[in-house]
Phi, psi and omega in degrees: 000355182290137177290137180283132180281156174300137181274116182263171178298323179298317180296316178300322178297319178297314180299316179298318179296322179295318180297322182273001175088021180277105182292325181297321179292321178296318179298320179296321180294326180288341182268358182207147174281158176301148179301142179077015186247036182292324185233065184270354195269138180271323182230137176228139175234121178245122179230128182193204183233136174256112182256114180269121179257354178202135179211156178212130183223134167228144182208155172228148176219106182283155180239156178292321183270325187265346180081219184296134178274164178284140172284112187259128170268108188300320183283316184280312186283327188240006181053044182287153179302138173251347181232145175194162174230132185221148177287155174218161182222131173228151177204159169215155173235119185260119177290317176202193185301335189248350187230133176207160174250134181245143177230154177195155178200141170197165183225136176247113184240116184234149183229159177211157177205123183195150169280113188287152184257359177211164179289135182232127175254122182228111188054239185260026182226135174247123178262124183281157178302141182081356176289143176274123186237128172261134185226161178206139172233125179240121187235109184246134182240134171233132183233138169223131185210156172252135180238137179241123179273104183272348178219118191214101177241184183302320185252347187228137169230125174244133184217153170244154184222158176211141180181209181229140172243111180271117180261118176250105191241134178216132176233138179220145175234139182221131176286158182301128178079359181278144181279322185251144180257153172273124189235140172233133184210159176203152171237118189231111171280119186241129176292138179231150176230138187220174178225141180230139173220126174240131179228125181275104177290316173225173178302336181252342183251123181234132173266148185224143172231132180227133172226143171223136182208162174198156161229129191223140176218109185241102172048038179061010178271324176210134175215152178158196185216157175218141175218122176237133181229132175229132176229123184197196182213158181221140182236128179278113174284318177224174181303326185246010184223133181217160171236151182204172178200160180202151166278143187222140176226129181230123180233132181230136177216101185228153174237124186239141178224084175217185187292328185266339176209114174241097184171206184228154177223129174231116181236142173222126179233133174233134182188199178219157180241137171235138186205162168249149184229139173245137180236144181226000000 
């Protein structure tokens, strides 16, 4: 399924040398992709790990019976995890040099357990000071987007993208020995707009920049913003196999007003991604 690259004079020279038994020419060909072949791939699969080394979360969940909820600092009030490592998946399907569809998914699952030092109201439950509270925040992202390459040369590709990032968010608090937890959750499809830049430093080494962002306000039910930034590099081990990594920053600030979550969520994650990639 791989797109055939334009055959250049250099490539023809390599082929001719191989036919005539020139080992040096064959070795040279193995060390570099054909000229003009920076983006030859129709399908890409990226599978790896997202390691978060710093995170910060605050949230409120109002209740019908209790009224305004407490603004909870997940790390300070509930001793929530600030570090975690989770798998992630990215893929794209390229129709031609300028058009492609992108997919992605990952989940951030964090836990906490602590005897709280102040009274906390979460939805329809108030936890008194000194109560032992077990907590969990599960944040799942699904992305689908279309990307258009408006600038595309041998070494550089610049693209803009538009699509949806579906945020599936759930937070729960449970008192010590309690069977049932107090839960607040929401599923929010959010429009995102992004920018992509790939630059070929060498035929095998490519630097990458990715951004996705949005500001959304839908009928007073959900409003807020998202910003994701990735800066990294990728190295081709073989024509169809690569390894890569990037620094990543993800910030979410939303206000939700529905039956399952009436409140606010502010998340910040900083970390890095390591992955393997297959190209076809």
